[in-house]
N, CA, C and O atoms as CSV, one atom per row, in Angstrom:
chain,resi,resn,atom,element,x,y,z
A,1,ASN,N,N,0.700,-1.276,-0.025
A,1,ASN,CA,C,-0.024,0.050,-0.053
A,1,ASN,C,C,0.845,1.238,0.054
A,1,ASN,O,O,0.466,2.255,0.635
A,2,ASN,N,N,1.982,1.128,-0.488
A,2,ASN,CA,C,2.870,2.256,-0.553
A,2,ASN,C,C,2.415,3.183,-1.630
A,2,ASN,O,O,1.466,2.887,-2.355
A,3,THR,N,N,3.147,4.418,-1.759
A,3,THR,CA,C,2.928,5.407,-2.837
A,3,THR,C,C,3.321,4.901,-4.297
A,3,THR,O,O,4.139,3.989,-4.182
A,4,VAL,N,N,3.089,5.115,-5.335
A,4,VAL,CA,C,3.524,4.807,-6.557
A,4,VAL,C,C,4.959,4.995,-6.773
A,4,VAL,O,O,5.416,6.127,-6.615
A,5,GLY,N,N,5.727,4.034,-7.113
A,5,GLY,CA,C,7.270,4.181,-7.329
A,5,GLY,C,C,7.819,3.517,-5.976
A,5,GLY,O,O,9.032,3.538,-5.772
A,6,CYS,N,N,7.034,2.985,-5.138
A,6,CYS,CA,C,7.657,2.546,-3.868
A,6,CYS,C,C,7.045,1.280,-3.298
A,6,CYS,O,O,7.124,0.946,-2.115
A,7,ASN,N,N,6.388,0.568,-4.319
A,7,ASN,CA,C,5.879,-0.856,-4.060
A,7,ASN,C,C,6.745,-1.966,-4.106
A,7,ASN,O,O,6.377,-3.017,-3.583
A,8,SER,N,N,7.954,-1.875,-4.713
A,8,SER,CA,C,8.754,-3.041,-4.882
A,8,SER,C,C,10.301,-2.337,-4.894
A,8,SER,O,O,10.518,-1.128,-4.985
A,9,GLN,N,N,11.230,-3.317,-4.789
A,9,GLN,CA,C,12.533,-2.934,-4.971
A,9,GLN,C,C,12.871,-2.324,-6.334
A,9,GLN,O,O,13.551,-1.314,-6.518
A,10,THR,N,N,12.283,-3.104,-7.272
A,10,THR,CA,C,12.596,-2.478,-8.533
A,10,THR,C,C,11.914,-1.221,-8.869
A,10,THR,O,O,12.459,-0.482,-9.689
A,11,GLU,N,N,10.761,-0.871,-8.329
A,11,GLU,CA,C,10.247,0.455,-8.552
A,11,GLU,C,C,11.026,1.382,-7.919
A,11,GLU,O,O,11.144,2.470,-8.482
A,12,ILE,N,N,11.686,1.172,-6.691
A,12,ILE,CA,C,12.417,2.082,-5.985
A,12,ILE,C,C,13.842,2.385,-6.801
A,12,ILE,O,O,14.377,3.488,-6.910
A,13,ILE,N,N,14.195,1.445,-7.205
A,13,ILE,CA,C,15.755,1.421,-7.904
A,13,ILE,C,C,15.392,2.259,-9.041
A,13,ILE,O,O,16.262,3.034,-9.436
A,14,GLN,N,N,14.163,2.245,-9.696
A,14,GLN,CA,C,13.988,2.961,-11.074
A,14,GLN,C,C,13.745,4.373,-10.774
A,14,GLN,O,O,14.150,5.280,-11.501
A,15,VAL,N,N,13.056,4.559,-9.659
A,15,VAL,CA,C,12.870,5.975,-9.153
A,15,VAL,C,C,14.340,6.680,-8.747
A,15,VAL,O,O,14.597,7.860,-8.982
A,16,CYS,N,N,15.191,5.805,-8.139
A,16,CYS,CA,C,16.432,6.290,-7.565
A,16,CYS,C,C,17.269,6.562,-8.717
A,16,CYS,O,O,18.157,7.393,-8.528
A,17,SER,N,N,17.171,5.997,-9.973
A,17,SER,CA,C,18.077,6.205,-11.084
A,17,SER,C,C,18.191,7.689,-11.427
A,17,SER,O,O,19.164,8.069,-12.079
A,18,SER,N,N,17.302,8.506,-11.047
A,18,SER,CA,C,17.214,9.937,-11.162
A,18,SER,C,C,17.837,10.911,-10.064
A,18,SER,O,O,18.145,12.095,-10.193
A,19,CYS,N,N,17.933,10.114,-8.989
A,19,CYS,CA,C,18.532,10.644,-7.678
A,19,CYS,C,C,19.945,10.560,-7.559
A,19,CYS,O,O,20.434,9.444,-7.389
A,20,PRO,N,N,20.723,11.616,-7.624
A,20,PRO,CA,C,22.205,11.463,-7.256
A,20,PRO,C,C,22.631,10.996,-6.098
A,20,PRO,O,O,23.744,10.471,-6.067
A,21,LEU,N,N,21.966,11.073,-5.094
A,21,LEU,CA,C,22.305,10.497,-3.694
A,21,LEU,C,C,21.373,9.356,-3.555
A,21,LEU,O,O,20.206,9.534,-3.207
A,22,CYS,N,N,21.914,8.063,-3.845
A,22,CYS,CA,C,21.067,6.946,-3.760
A,22,CYS,C,C,20.813,6.304,-2.326
A,22,CYS,O,O,21.766,6.275,-1.548
A,23,TYR,N,N,19.742,5.855,-1.982
A,23,TYR,CA,C,19.338,5.351,-0.655
A,23,TYR,C,C,19.455,3.899,-0.762
A,23,TYR,O,O,19.820,3.186,0.173
A,24,ILE,N,N,19.053,3.368,-2.229
A,24,ILE,CA,C,19.114,2.039,-2.399
A,24,ILE,C,C,20.021,1.728,-3.455
A,24,ILE,O,O,19.748,2.176,-4.569
A,25,ARG,N,N,21.143,0.978,-3.294
A,25,ARG,CA,C,22.066,0.795,-4.308
A,25,ARG,C,C,22.103,-0.823,-4.694
A,25,ARG,O,O,21.862,-1.688,-3.852
A,26,GLN,N,N,22.391,-1.080,-5.894
A,26,GLN,CA,C,22.503,-2.510,-6.325
A,26,GLN,C,C,23.799,-2.673,-7.150
A,26,GLN,O,O,24.246,-1.765,-7.851
A,27,THR,N,N,24.357,-3.855,-7.025
A,27,THR,CA,C,25.518,-4.258,-7.843
A,27,THR,C,C,24.979,-4.626,-9.281
A,27,THR,O,O,23.973,-5.280,-9.553
A,28,ASN,N,N,25.805,-4.102,-10.050
A,28,ASN,CA,C,25.562,-4.480,-11.507
A,28,ASN,C,C,26.758,-4.684,-12.139
A,28,ASN,O,O,27.553,-3.760,-12.309
A,29,THR,N,N,27.017,-6.111,-12.602
A,29,THR,CA,C,28.175,-6.628,-12.809
A,29,THR,C,C,28.192,-6.953,-14.565
A,29,THR,O,O,27.292,-7.475,-15.222
A,30,TRP,N,N,29.286,-6.544,-14.957
A,30,TRP,CA,C,29.399,-7.031,-16.447
A,30,TRP,C,C,29.570,-8.368,-16.611
A,30,TRP,O,O,30.484,-8.970,-16.048
A,31,VAL,N,N,28.592,-9.020,-17.500
A,31,VAL,CA,C,28.265,-10.414,-17.748
A,31,VAL,C,C,28.466,-10.749,-19.215
A,31,VAL,O,O,28.181,-11.829,-19.731
A,32,GLY,N,N,28.977,-9.721,-19.808
A,32,GLY,CA,C,29.025,-9.729,-21.367
A,32,GLY,C,C,30.246,-10.418,-21.774
A,32,GLY,O,O,30.919,-11.065,-20.971
A,33,PRO,N,N,30.540,-10.290,-22.994
A,33,PRO,CA,C,31.601,-11.016,-23.415
A,33,PRO,C,C,32.999,-10.496,-22.995
A,33,PRO,O,O,33.052,-9.526,-22.239
A,34,THR,N,N,33.990,-11.011,-23.385
A,34,THR,CA,C,35.515,-10.644,-22.787
A,34,THR,C,C,35.721,-9.093,-23.044
A,34,THR,O,O,36.261,-8.329,-22.245
A,35,SER,N,N,35.246,-8.773,-24.190
A,35,SER,CA,C,35.377,-7.196,-24.214
A,35,SER,C,C,34.049,-6.594,-25.015
A,35,SER,O,O,33.487,-7.211,-25.919
A,36,GLY,N,N,33.691,-5.437,-24.588
A,36,GLY,CA,C,32.489,-4.833,-25.369
A,36,GLY,C,C,32.417,-3.356,-24.735
A,36,GLY,O,O,33.227,-2.919,-23.918
A,37,LEU,N,N,31.382,-2.710,-25.217
A,37,LEU,CA,C,30.816,-1.272,-25.071
A,37,LEU,C,C,29.961,-1.241,-23.834
A,37,LEU,O,O,29.044,-2.060,-23.767
A,38,TRP,N,N,30.166,-0.329,-22.772
A,38,TRP,CA,C,29.457,-0.121,-21.766
A,38,TRP,C,C,27.846,0.075,-22.195
A,38,TRP,O,O,26.930,-0.357,-21.494
A,39,HIS,N,N,27.668,0.710,-23.313
A,39,HIS,CA,C,26.148,0.926,-23.691
A,39,HIS,C,C,25.663,0.011,-24.708
A,39,HIS,O,O,24.484,0.039,-25.060
A,40,GLU,N,N,26.565,-0.855,-25.233
A,40,GLU,CA,C,26.121,-1.633,-26.341
A,40,GLU,C,C,24.890,-2.366,-26.135
A,40,GLU,O,O,23.956,-2.199,-26.920
A,41,ASP,N,N,24.792,-3.199,-25.110
A,41,ASP,CA,C,23.745,-3.951,-24.901
A,41,ASP,C,C,23.369,-4.102,-23.368
A,41,ASP,O,O,24.234,-4.459,-22.568
A,42,LEU,N,N,22.159,-3.845,-22.993
A,42,LEU,CA,C,21.798,-3.852,-21.597
A,42,LEU,C,C,22.013,-5.242,-21.040
A,42,LEU,O,O,22.294,-5.388,-19.850
A,43,PHE,N,N,21.896,-6.222,-21.829
A,43,PHE,CA,C,22.071,-7.750,-21.322
A,43,PHE,C,C,23.377,-8.037,-21.070
A,43,PHE,O,O,23.683,-9.154,-20.652
A,44,PHE,N,N,24.273,-7.107,-21.284
A,44,PHE,CA,C,25.775,-7.348,-20.795
A,44,PHE,C,C,25.840,-7.200,-19.419
A,44,PHE,O,O,26.807,-7.647,-18.803
A,45,TRP,N,N,24.822,-6.559,-18.795
A,45,TRP,CA,C,24.875,-6.094,-17.276
A,45,TRP,C,C,24.015,-7.068,-16.611
A,45,TRP,O,O,22.968,-7.465,-17.122
A,46,SER,N,N,24.455,-7.460,-15.464
A,46,SER,CA,C,23.590,-8.488,-14.585
A,46,SER,C,C,22.197,-7.992,-14.268
A,46,SER,O,O,21.309,-8.842,-14.194
A,47,THR,N,N,21.929,-6.851,-14.092
A,47,THR,CA,C,20.548,-6.213,-13.875
A,47,THR,C,C,19.824,-6.187,-14.981
A,47,THR,O,O,18.623,-5.928,-14.899
A,48,GLY,N,N,20.439,-6.459,-16.236
A,48,GLY,CA,C,19.650,-6.134,-17.330
A,48,GLY,C,C,19.237,-4.719,-17.887
A,48,GLY,O,O,18.382,-4.410,-18.716
A,49,ASN,N,N,20.197,-3.902,-17.099
A,49,ASN,CA,C,20.009,-2.381,-17.447
A,49,ASN,C,C,21.640,-1.773,-17.586
A,49,ASN,O,O,22.625,-2.255,-17.028
A,50,ILE,N,N,21.615,-0.781,-18.340
A,50,ILE,CA,C,22.990,-0.110,-18.354
A,50,ILE,C,C,23.020,0.655,-17.066
A,50,ILE,O,O,22.091,1.395,-16.742
A,51,PRO,N,N,24.007,0.490,-16.390
A,51,PRO,CA,C,24.392,1.171,-15.082
A,51,PRO,C,C,23.941,2.706,-14.966
A,51,PRO,O,O,24.262,3.504,-15.847
A,52,THR,N,N,23.231,3.070,-13.916
A,52,THR,CA,C,22.940,4.379,-13.419
A,52,THR,C,C,23.730,4.853,-12.162
A,52,THR,O,O,24.556,4.137,-11.597
A,53,LEU,N,N,23.420,6.080,-11.782
A,53,LEU,CA,C,24.165,6.605,-10.485
A,53,LEU,C,C,24.032,5.674,-9.313
A,53,LEU,O,O,24.905,5.646,-8.444
A,54,CYS,N,N,22.990,4.929,-9.265
A,54,CYS,CA,C,22.697,4.074,-8.170
A,54,CYS,C,C,23.605,2.616,-8.185
A,54,CYS,O,O,23.778,1.884,-7.211
A,55,ASP,N,N,23.974,2.471,-9.153
A,55,ASP,CA,C,24.694,1.138,-9.316
A,55,ASP,C,C,26.016,1.063,-8.858
A,55,ASP,O,O,26.815,1.947,-9.167
A,56,GLU,N,N,26.387,-0.021,-8.058
A,56,GLU,CA,C,27.656,-0.168,-7.678
A,56,GLU,C,C,28.216,-1.281,-8.933
A,56,GLU,O,O,27.919,-2.475,-8.926
A,57,VAL,N,N,28.918,-0.746,-9.794
A,57,VAL,CA,C,29.341,-1.356,-10.974
A,57,VAL,C,C,30.604,-2.271,-10.716
A,57,VAL,O,O,31.481,-1.802,-9.991
A,58,ALA,N,N,30.768,-3.507,-11.233
A,58,ALA,CA,C,31.678,-4.558,-10.950
A,58,ALA,C,C,32.269,-4.999,-12.329
A,58,ALA,O,O,31.498,-5.519,-13.136
A,59,ILE,N,N,33.332,-4.859,-12.590
A,59,ILE,CA,C,34.042,-5.493,-13.779
A,59,ILE,C,C,34.938,-6.616,-13.345
A,59,ILE,O,O,35.987,-6.439,-12.726
A,60,PRO,N,N,34.422,-7.874,-13.735
A,60,PRO,CA,C,35.295,-8.983,-13.267
A,60,PRO,C,C,36.642,-9.142,-14.157
A,60,PRO,O,O,36.827,-8.668,-15.277
A,61,GLY,N,N,37.471,-9.867,-13.444
A,61,GLY,CA,C,38.853,-10.185,-14.126
A,61,GLY,C,C,38.696,-10.744,-15.485
A,61,GLY,O,O,37.783,-11.529,-15.740
A,62,GLY,N,N,39.608,-10.343,-16.408
A,62,GLY,CA,C,39.523,-10.805,-17.739
A,62,GLY,C,C,38.488,-10.145,-18.602
A,62,GLY,O,O,38.339,-10.593,-19.739
A,63,LYS,N,N,37.871,-9.295,-18.263
A,63,LYS,CA,C,36.899,-8.515,-18.926
A,63,LYS,C,C,37.335,-7.009,-19.300
A,63,LYS,O,O,37.975,-6.354,-18.477
A,64,ILE,N,N,37.022,-6.532,-20.405
A,64,ILE,CA,C,37.416,-5.151,-20.907
A,64,ILE,C,C,36.177,-4.589,-21.200
A,64,ILE,O,O,35.475,-5.104,-22.070
A,65,VAL,N,N,35.745,-3.405,-20.472
A,65,VAL,CA,C,34.585,-2.563,-20.870
A,65,VAL,C,C,35.042,-1.256,-21.417
A,65,VAL,O,O,35.846,-0.544,-20.816
A,66,THR,N,N,34.458,-0.918,-22.692
A,66,THR,CA,C,34.991,0.525,-23.139
A,66,THR,C,C,33.905,1.325,-23.171
A,66,THR,O,O,32.795,0.876,-23.459
A,67,LEU,N,N,34.141,2.731,-22.846
A,67,LEU,CA,C,33.077,3.666,-23.217
A,67,LEU,C,C,33.416,4.152,-24.846
A,67,LEU,O,O,34.533,4.416,-25.291
A,68,ALA,N,N,32.197,4.184,-25.537
A,68,ALA,CA,C,32.633,4.766,-26.853
A,68,ALA,C,C,32.915,6.268,-26.730
A,68,ALA,O,O,32.519,7.018,-25.838
A,69,ALA,N,N,33.696,6.573,-27.821
A,69,ALA,CA,C,34.095,7.939,-27.965
A,69,ALA,C,C,32.837,8.983,-27.729
A,69,ALA,O,O,31.748,8.710,-28.234
A,70,GLY,N,N,32.983,9.989,-27.078
A,70,GLY,CA,C,31.939,10.910,-27.010
A,70,GLY,C,C,30.591,10.482,-26.197
A,70,GLY,O,O,29.523,11.066,-26.379
A,71,THR,N,N,30.741,9.474,-25.343
A,71,THR,CA,C,29.567,9.049,-24.524
A,71,THR,C,C,29.816,9.381,-23.259
A,71,THR,O,O,30.959,9.634,-22.879
A,72,ASN,N,N,28.711,9.417,-22.428
A,72,ASN,CA,C,28.980,9.619,-21.018
A,72,ASN,C,C,28.394,8.244,-20.119
A,72,ASN,O,O,27.450,7.593,-20.567
A,73,ALA,N,N,28.860,7.987,-19.196
A,73,ALA,CA,C,28.454,6.887,-18.393
A,73,ALA,C,C,28.555,7.289,-16.760
A,73,ALA,O,O,29.398,8.099,-16.375
A,74,GLU,N,N,27.783,6.756,-16.011
A,74,GLU,CA,C,27.677,6.945,-14.660
A,74,GLU,C,C,27.385,5.673,-13.825
A,74,GLU,O,O,26.652,4.773,-14.236
A,75,CYS,N,N,28.064,5.661,-12.524
A,75,CYS,CA,C,27.740,4.754,-11.633
A,75,CYS,C,C,28.010,5.396,-10.099
A,75,CYS,O,O,28.592,6.462,-9.896
A,76,PHE,N,N,27.493,4.572,-9.139
A,76,PHE,CA,C,27.642,5.032,-7.663
A,76,PHE,C,C,29.226,4.637,-7.317
A,76,PHE,O,O,29.945,5.483,-6.786
A,77,THR,N,N,29.643,3.546,-7.586
A,77,THR,CA,C,30.827,2.984,-7.305
A,77,THR,C,C,31.414,2.092,-8.412
A,77,THR,O,O,30.609,1.505,-9.135
A,78,LEU,N,N,32.734,1.927,-8.623
A,78,LEU,CA,C,33.286,1.198,-9.582
A,78,LEU,C,C,34.322,0.280,-8.936
A,78,LEU,O,O,35.205,0.840,-8.287
A,79,SER,N,N,34.338,-0.994,-9.018
A,79,SER,CA,C,35.262,-2.036,-8.637
A,79,SER,C,C,35.582,-2.787,-9.848
A,79,SER,O,O,34.713,-3.228,-10.600
A,80,ILE,N,N,36.909,-2.938,-10.039
A,80,ILE,CA,C,37.591,-3.757,-11.098
A,80,ILE,C,C,38.381,-4.839,-10.441
A,80,ILE,O,O,39.241,-4.621,-9.588
A,81,GLU,N,N,38.018,-6.103,-10.918
A,81,GLU,CA,C,38.879,-7.003,-10.135
A,81,GLU,C,C,40.186,-7.134,-11.097
A,81,GLU,O,O,40.275,-6.696,-12.244
A,82,ALA,N,N,41.112,-7.790,-10.412
A,82,ALA,CA,C,42.522,-8.007,-11.092
A,82,ALA,C,C,42.238,-8.601,-12.467
A,82,ALA,O,O,41.471,-9.542,-12.670
A,83,GLY,N,N,42.938,-7.953,-13.380
A,83,GLY,CA,C,42.850,-8.591,-14.847
A,83,GLY,C,C,41.732,-7.943,-15.604
A,83,GLY,O,O,41.654,-8.132,-16.818
A,84,GLY,N,N,40.857,-7.192,-14.976
A,84,GLY,CA,C,39.808,-6.508,-15.522
A,84,GLY,C,C,40.131,-5.215,-15.919
A,84,GLY,O,O,41.225,-4.769,-15.573
A,85,GLU,N,N,39.307,-4.470,-16.645
A,85,GLU,CA,C,39.853,-3.102,-17.367
A,85,GLU,C,C,38.664,-2.419,-17.693
A,85,GLU,O,O,37.731,-3.063,-18.172
A,86,ILE,N,N,38.542,-0.930,-17.457
A,86,ILE,CA,C,37.786,-0.050,-18.224
A,86,ILE,C,C,38.554,0.824,-18.943
A,86,ILE,O,O,39.545,1.311,-18.398
A,87,GLN,N,N,38.239,1.145,-20.209
A,87,GLN,CA,C,38.822,1.997,-20.992
A,87,GLN,C,C,37.845,3.226,-21.411
A,87,GLN,O,O,36.790,3.106,-22.035
A,88,VAL,N,N,38.413,4.413,-20.942
A,88,VAL,CA,C,37.704,5.656,-21.199
A,88,VAL,C,C,38.383,6.625,-22.137
A,88,VAL,O,O,39.248,7.391,-21.709
A,89,PRO,N,N,38.013,6.613,-23.405
A,89,PRO,CA,C,38.718,7.558,-24.322
A,89,PRO,C,C,38.611,9.082,-23.897
A,89,PRO,O,O,37.664,9.503,-23.232
A,90,GLU,N,N,39.632,9.849,-24.324
A,90,GLU,CA,C,39.752,11.229,-24.005
A,90,GLU,C,C,38.301,11.970,-24.189
A,90,GLU,O,O,37.983,12.901,-23.449
A,91,THR,N,N,37.426,11.474,-25.254
A,91,THR,CA,C,36.315,12.242,-25.482
A,91,THR,C,C,35.017,11.699,-24.551
A,91,THR,O,O,33.947,12.307,-24.583
A,92,ALA,N,N,35.187,10.650,-23.823
A,92,ALA,CA,C,34.119,10.110,-22.980
A,92,ALA,C,C,34.225,10.716,-21.679
A,92,ALA,O,O,35.190,11.375,-21.294
A,93,ILE,N,N,33.143,10.448,-20.996
A,93,ILE,CA,C,33.259,10.858,-19.428
A,93,ILE,C,C,32.482,9.507,-18.583
A,93,ILE,O,O,31.475,8.892,-18.934
A,94,LEU,N,N,33.204,9.336,-17.550
A,94,LEU,CA,C,32.760,8.319,-16.790
A,94,LEU,C,C,32.470,8.822,-15.334
A,94,LEU,O,O,33.543,9.022,-14.764
A,95,GLN,N,N,31.452,9.079,-14.579
A,95,GLN,CA,C,31.186,9.857,-13.583
A,95,GLN,C,C,30.875,8.700,-12.407
A,95,GLN,O,O,29.864,7.999,-12.440
A,96,VAL,N,N,31.844,8.612,-11.421
A,96,VAL,CA,C,31.677,7.723,-10.427
A,96,VAL,C,C,31.332,8.592,-9.067
A,96,VAL,O,O,32.146,9.291,-8.464
A,97,GLN,N,N,30.222,8.434,-8.787
A,97,GLN,CA,C,29.715,9.242,-7.438
A,97,GLN,C,C,30.491,9.127,-6.389
A,97,GLN,O,O,30.894,10.131,-5.802
A,98,CYS,N,N,30.769,8.058,-6.053
A,98,CYS,CA,C,31.600,7.839,-4.630
A,98,CYS,C,C,32.720,6.905,-4.937
A,98,CYS,O,O,32.541,5.712,-5.180
A,99,THR,N,N,33.806,7.455,-4.918
A,99,THR,CA,C,35.218,6.784,-4.979
A,99,THR,C,C,35.690,6.081,-3.828
A,99,THR,O,O,36.541,5.205,-3.979
A,100,GLN,N,N,35.195,6.388,-2.574
A,100,GLN,CA,C,35.607,5.665,-1.316
A,100,GLN,C,C,34.337,5.571,-0.626
A,100,GLN,O,O,33.541,6.509,-0.667
A,101,GLU,N,N,34.085,4.456,0.030
A,101,GLU,CA,C,32.949,4.189,1.032
A,101,GLU,C,C,33.345,3.942,2.380
A,101,GLU,O,O,32.496,3.720,3.243
């Protein structure tokens, strides 16, 4: 019986994606191929969505995720396992809301 947008964790996370200070965060892990583009396919991410400011992004070892030139991406935190990599070209922007917890 909550208000619209607060009836499930999924609804709250969707509402949260527009909020820069997240109260509910979720881990969104790259599950795509060995290498790929951040925005290429939402099914390359464990949540089925491209990361938002509410996501704690995890890049597993052996995976390379690249931002396309001229694109912007965002996440709450970013963790990269040993052997993993994120490539951000000079013309792309990756905003990580919280660099230390």
